[in-house]
N, C-alpha and C positions, 0 to 999 in steps of 0.2 A: 439352419438357424444356430447362432452362437449360444451355448449353454450359458445360463445366468451366472454359474459359479466362476466362469472364466473372465478375468478383467485385468486390463492395464489401467492404471488410474490416470485421469485427465486433471491437470492442475497448471497453475502458474507459479514461477519461483524466480528469485534473484540469483540462485545459485547456478554458476556456469558449468558445474560438475554435479548436476542434480541427483538425488537418490530417487530412483525409479520404483514404483510400488504397485501393488495389485493383489488379487486373491486368486486362489484356485482351489482344488480340493487338497485335503490335508495330506502332507508328506509326499507330493508328487513332484516330478521334475519337469520344469518347463524351459522352453527356449525362448529367449527375449530377444527380439531384433529391434533395431534403432535406424530409422531412416530420418537423416536431418535435411536434406534438400528436397525431399517430396517427389523424387523421381521413381519410388518404388523399388529401389534397390538399396537395402540396408547397408549403412556403412560399418556397423558394429553388431556382433552376436554374443549373447551371454547365456549360460545355463545357470539356472537357479532352482533350489528346492524349497517348496513351501514348508511352513512350519505346521504344528498340529492344528492350528486354527485355520490353516488354508492361506495365510498371508505370506507374501514374498517381498522382498526389497533388494535393490542393487545399488550400492553407493559407486557412481560412476568415477568418482575422484580416486577410488582405490581398488576397485574390482578389475580382475584381469580378465579380458574378453576371450571367448573362444576364437574369434576371428575379427580382424579389422580393428579399428581404433576410433574413439568418440572424437569428432572434429572439434576444434576450438569454437566455443559458442560465444555469441555476442548478443546484444540487445534485439529482441523481437525474433530471434530464431525460434523454430518450432521442431519438435522431435515427434515423429509418428512412431509410437511403442506398439509392438504386438507381442502378446504372450501366447505361445502355443503348446499344448500338452502332448503327450505321447500318442493319443488318439487322434490327433490332428485338429482338435477343437481350438479356436483361437479367439481372443478378444483384444480390442485395440483401445489405446488412449492417446492423447496428445498433450505433450509438455510444452509450455510456452515460456520462453526466457524474457524476463522483464527486469532490466536493470536500471530504468529511469524513475527517480524518486519523484513523487509529487511535492508540492509546496504548500504551505500555510502562511498567509502574510502576516507581517509584523505592522502594527500601527497604534495609534493613540486615538481614543474616541470619548466622547461624553455621553455615550449611549450605554446604559447599564444593562441592556440586553442586545448587545452588538451583533452585527451580521459578520460572521466568520467567512473568510474567502481565501482562495488559492488556486492552483492549477495542478493538472495531472494530464494523463494522456486522454485523448477523446473517448467519451462514452465508457469510462471505466468506473467501477464501484470503489469508494474509499470509505475507510473508517477513520472518523474524526474524534479524537479524545481531547478533553479539556480538563486541565489540572489548575485549579485556582489557588491552592495553598503551597504549592511548590513542593509537596512531599513525594512526588513521583507517582502518586496514585491518582488517576482521573476521577473527578466527581460525576463526570457526565460523558456519554458516548453516543455519537450520531452516525448514521450511514448516508452517504450522499453519492450521487451519480454526476460525474462531469458532463458538461454539454459537448457538442461537436467541435467546439474550439479547445476543449480541455479545461475549461473554467468551472469552479464550483463555488456555491455560496450556501450558507445556512443562517437564516434569521433565527437567533436563539430565543427571540421573543414569541415565536410562535412554532417553531419546529418541535416535533416530538422526538424525544431521545429514545434510543434503543435501550438504554439503562441509565440510572441515575437522574439528577436534576441540576440545573445551573444554580449555584449559590446567588443570594442577593448580593449584588457588586455595589462597592462604594468607592470613594475617591482613592487613587493611588493603588487599587487592586490590579493584578496582572494575571492574565490567563495564558498558561503554557499550552499552545495548541498543536497537535501532531496529526498530520494526515498520513494514512498507511494504505498502500494498495495490496492487491491480492498476491503480488509477488513478495511481499515483505519489505519493500522499499518505503522509506518515511521521510518526510521533511517537517520541520518545526518552525513555528513563529510564536511571537509574543504580542498579546493584545493588552495594552495599558489603559485603564480607566482614569480619566482626568475631569473631575467635577469642578475644578477650581478656575474661576474666570480670570482672564488676563487683566492687567491694570494699564491705564494710561496716566502718566504723571501730571499733576498740576502744578504750574509755575508761571512766573511773571518774567518776561524779557524784552529787552529793547532791540533784539534781533528780528528784523522784518522777514527773515528766512529761518524761522527757528528749527532746531532739531528737536523733533518730538520723541519721546522716550516712554518705555513702559516695560512690563514683564508678561510673560506668557510661556505657553509650550506649543510645540508644533502639533497640529491637529490632522487627523486623516482628512484629505480632500473630500 
């Protein structure tokens, strides 16, 4: 059985030269192997010493391997990371590379509790933040999981936020909506509230095929 103290962390990142992390016993030397193609033969090996708290980390962008080299990583690559101590105890983790940003849709609506929408990768968890006053500090945060097609939606009229609350919205308010995935990729959209009704001009003409005129704003379908 693998001792509980021995661990290589599992996480998702958008960094193609990720910092590998984990824990061991305090001030011990560990061998860290990385297998990128899943064939069981590591492409690169590092040696690292844990700190007084037992934590270790390797910045693969600058660390010099004992052997091999880290392959050039791209979207959806995975790294099987194994940490092994002098006694032969080992623990493994998986690092997933995700460089695809989710999206948050931009649209105009007359709904003061709008349904926010966007896309991501299939079945991934996203954090959705909403900033109403444009100060860069979100008033409300939601968590949502995309469906099998990668679509997500949040009905702000009924959804329960993780934190904060949606302000009462009025005409011409805008919401800066940001969708962020587990890898740190993000996409932004703007939702504009428009409560002003369009107009149709009243006039008299002798044109039997008159040109009708008015004003309004483009609304969300």
